[in-house]
N, C-alpha and C positions, 0 to 999 in steps of 0.2 A: 840156600835153604836145604837142610838135610832131610832125605826121605825118612818116613817112619816105617819100620819093617814089621810092626805088629800085625799078625794075621796073614801076612803076604806069603810066608813060606808054605802054609797049608794050601793056599789057592794056586801057588805057582810050582808045586812039586812036579817033577818029571818033565819040565819044559825043555831042559837041555837035551834030554833023551828024545823028545819029540822032534826037536830041530835036527838032531843027528839022523833020525829015521827019514825025515823029509829030504835029506841030502843038501847039497850046496844051495845057498840063497840065489834066487834069480829075480831080477827087477821086473815088475809087471810092465808090459808095453802097451796093452790095449785097455779101453775103458772097462770091458767086462772082466778082465783080469784084476783090475782094481776092486771091482765089486766082490769078486771071490775072496780077495784078501781082506776086505772090510768085514766079510762075514765069517772069517776064519774062527773056528770053535775055540782056539787057544789065544785069541787076541785079548789083551787086557780089557776088563769091563769096569763099570763104575766103582764097585767095591774094591777092586785092585788099586784104583787111583786114590780112593779115600784112605786105604791102608797105608800107602807109601807117601802120600803128599800131605796128609792131614793127621791131626791128633785130637783126642777127646771127642770123637764123633758121637753125637747123641741123635739116634734115628727117631724120626716121628712116624707114627703109624696111623692109618685110617683117615677118613675124610669127614668124620663126625656126622655122617649121614647114612652110609650104607655098609661099607666094608673097607678093609685094607687091600691094596693092590701091590703085589710083589714086583710088578714090572717097573714100578717107580720107587727108587730109593731117595729119601729126602730127610734132611735134618740140619743140625748145626755142628760146626767143628771149628778148629783153629787151623788156619793156613799160615804157617810160620807163627808170628806173634799176633796175627790179626784174626778176630772172630769172623766167620763167614757163614752164609747159608749155602747149602749144596743140594742140588737136585739132579738125578741122573736115571737113565734107563738101565735095567739089569736083565740080561737075557737068560743067564744061568748056563751051566755047563753039563752037569749030569742030567739024565732024562728026568729024574724026579724034580730037580731044581728048575729045569726048563718048564715043566708042567706047572709047578708052583708059581713061576713068574710069567706064565702065559707067553713064553718065548720072547719076552721083551716087548710085547704089544700091549700098551696100557689100556685099561678100562677107564670109564669116566671117574671112578673113585680115585684112581691114580693121579689124574690131572687135578682133581679137587684137593688131594693131599698136597700136591705141588703148590696149589694156590695158598694153602695154609702157611707153607714155608715162605713163599714170596711176601705174604702179609706180615709175617714175623720179621723178615728182613727189613721191610719198610718201617715197621714200628720201632725197631731198635737200631736202625741205621747200619745194617750189615751188608757188605757186598755180596752179590749172588754169583755163584759159579755153577754152571750147568754142564752136564756130560751127556752128549747125544749119541744114542746107539740103538736104533729101532727100525724095522722095516715099515712101521706105520702103526697107527692106533688100531685097537681091536674093532672089527666092523660087524660083529655078530648082532643078532636081534636084541639080546639082553643089553648090550652096550648102547645101542641106539635107543632102546626104551628108557634107559636111565639118563639120557641126555648127553651122548658123546660129543655131538657138535657144539652144544652150549658150553660144555666143560673146556673144550679146546679154545673156543672163541673167548671165553672169560680169561684164560691164561694169556692169550695174545694181547687182549686189552689191558690186563693188569700189568704185564711186563712192559708194555709201551709207556706206562705212566709212572713206574717206580722211580723214586728220586735217589736211588742208590746205584752204584756201579754194577753192571751185569756183564759177565764174561761167559760166552757160550762156547763150548768145545765139542767139535764133532770127532768122536774117537773111534767110530766104526761106520755103521751104515745109518745115514740120516734119511728117513723116508717120510714124505708127505707131511700133513698137518700134525701127525703124531710126533714128528721131530721138531717142527716149527714151534710147537707149544712150549718148548724149552729153548728156543733159538733166537728170541728177540733180545739181542744183547747190544751193548755199546761196542763190543768187540766180538767177532766170531773167529775163533781159531779152528783150524782143521788139520788133522794129521795127514801126512803125505799120501798114505794109501787108503784113506777113508773115502766115502762117497756121500753125496748129499743131493737129493733130487725130489721132485714133486710126486714121483711114483717109482716103483721098482721097474727095472727093465722088462721083467716078465709080464707085469701088469700093463706096461706101455705096449708091448708087442701084441698082447691079447686084444687090447682095445683097437689099435691101429690096423693090424693085419689079421686079427682073429686066428693068430698062429703063435705057438709057443716054442718053436724049434730053436736050436742054438744059434743059427745064423740070424734070425730075426731078433732074438734077445740081444745078441751082440750089437746089431745095428741100432736097436733102441738105446742101448747103453751109450753108444757114440753120440746119438742125436740129443740125448738128455743133458749133455755137457755136465756130467756129475762128478768129474775128477777135481781134485784140489786146484790144479793149475787152471782149469777152465773157470772155476768159480772165483778164483782170485782175479782173473782177467775181467769177469763180469761184475766185480764189485760186491758179490754176495758174501764173501769171506774177507777177512783182513790180513790173515797171516797163515802160511803153510808151515806146519811144524814137522821137521824132518823125522823119519823113522829109521831104525837100524836096517841094514841091507836085508831084503827079503820080507820085511814087515815087522810090526810091533810084537807079534807072537814069538819071534825068535829071541829077542832080548827085551823082555817086558820091562825090567827095571830101568833100562836105558831110555825106552820110549816114554815111560811115565815121567822120568826125570826131565826129559826134554820139554814135555808139555808143562810140567811144573815151572820151569824157568820162564817159559813164555807167559804163563799166567801171572807169575810174580812181576815180570817186567811191565805188563799191561796194567796190572792193578796199581802199581806205584804211580802211573800216570793218571789213572781214572780217579783215584781217591783225592787228588788235588782239585778236581772240578767241583763246582757248586751243584746242588741238587737240580736247579733249573737248567743248568748247562748240560747235565747228564741226560735229562729228558729231551732237550732240543737236539743234542748230538745223536741220540738214538733215532729220533724221528727223521733227521736229515739223512742219516745213513741208509735207512730203509727206503726213503723217497728217491734216493739217487741210484739205487741198484739197477744195473744194466744200462745206465745212460752213456757211459764211456763206450760200451760195446756198440750201441746204436749209433753214436756219433761217428764212429770209425767204420760204419757200414758192415758190422759183424765180422 
């Protein structure tokens, strides 16, 4: 499948210069180094993947209740010749865009917008592709007053019973329920230097040791088992998608193309399954998470 280059040049300009300034690529060795790479400001984001992998994207705005949330991008598009529904987190790059998108931390209206797209996918029999990249859902007073917990829980329940294929892709930092609300898939793909955990290392260190120093944060990152290799071993994800040396931000088009091939391969398998089998497969997958790890004594 050939990537679509519309709009990508504007988002990706100067990336070659950035890579040159950073110097030679070095492979991350520790969990906290993976976290830093997953958070890299120039790492491809949801709109970059849509630009290169999809065409005729029609974005849906608003939750028909309160407002539109820029932290969630959602809509319909063509992936190759197949119509799909796509939902993803968008952090933004410039200061203005990050503020507009709340640094990729969705509000309840963002998750309710995602619900609209999931329901459209179910109605029209469209596969769902999600792109996960958030530290977590917005936890402010306003978000809680508008039902943040209910909005996330509804997404989890709805994704669990959809009768269409769901492929979830962790493309950066996947944090807490804010990430899981896009993560209930038949297949969970994860890029090599992404991370996926119940809480950020900083939050974990603050809760366990009431300390946010670099040593404790690094220790928390190790303990959380948040790297792609750890999560594959635990059965949380299904496939690790390789990244260019040094991370996806160095060769964005290559990283995006690699994920596109993995999505295409998995989608070909899933579309052959019956609706009932898709639901059962998803339930079995999540029920089995961690069992192999426990069976072998960790």
